[in-house]
N, C-alpha and C positions, 0 to 999 in steps of 0.2 A: 386600916380595913374602913370600908365605907358604910355610913349610917343607913339603916334601913328606912329612915324617915325622909321625906322630901322637904321638911321644914323643922326648924328648932321646937323640939316638943317642950322645952322648958322655957321658951319665950313667956313672957307675961300674958295675962289675958287682957283682952281690949273689948270694951261694950261697942257692940253695933246696933243699928236701927234697921229693923227688917219689916217688910209688911207680908202677911200671910192670910189665907183664907181663914175666916174666924171659926168657922165649924170644924175645920181641920186642926186648929190650935186646940179648940176645946175637947174634941176626942183624943188629941193625943196627951193633952195635960191630963184628962180624965183616966188614962190608962198608964199613967206615971213615966211617959215617955220623957227624958233629959232632952229638951230641946237643944241646949247650948252643945252636947254632945253629939245629938243626931245631925245638927248643922256642921260641925266640924267634919265627922263622918262622911257626909254627903260633898263636903266640898275637897276633902280628902281624895274622894274616888273620882270627881270629876278632873282635879288637879293632875292626878297619876296619868289618867287618860289621855289628856291632853300633851302632857309631857312626853307619853311614849308615842301618840302620833307624831309629835315634832321630832323626836329622836329619828323615828323610822323615815320621816321625810328628809331629815338632814343626811341620814347615812343610806339612803335608797340607791344611789349608785354604786357604792361599795357593797351592799348585798347582793344587788342584781349582778356585780363582776364575781362575786364569790359564788353565788349558785351557778352563773355561767360554768366557772373553772371546774366546780364539783360534777357538773353536767358531763363536761368533756372529759376530765382526768378522773373522776371518781373520788370517793373519801381517801384522806391519807392513811396508808397502810391497810386498805381493804383486803388485800391479797394477803396478808399476813393473820386474818382472823381466823378463829377455829370454832366459830360458830355461825 
């Protein structure tokens, strides 16, 4: 079974240096926002989006061929449906 994660969630944490708007950081900290978790969440969203775009680009030809076949022949066993 394939993991639902696109990265190793058990990998050790690694410190990083970032720059951000000082007022934004102050407001976030004031509201108790966990900046490390928020950073990871945001990077994961971006990572999944880019991976999806890459997958679609890599499989564009196959997707177009499948859609063309369905348009011509219809969906498999469509005539057998009772709904």
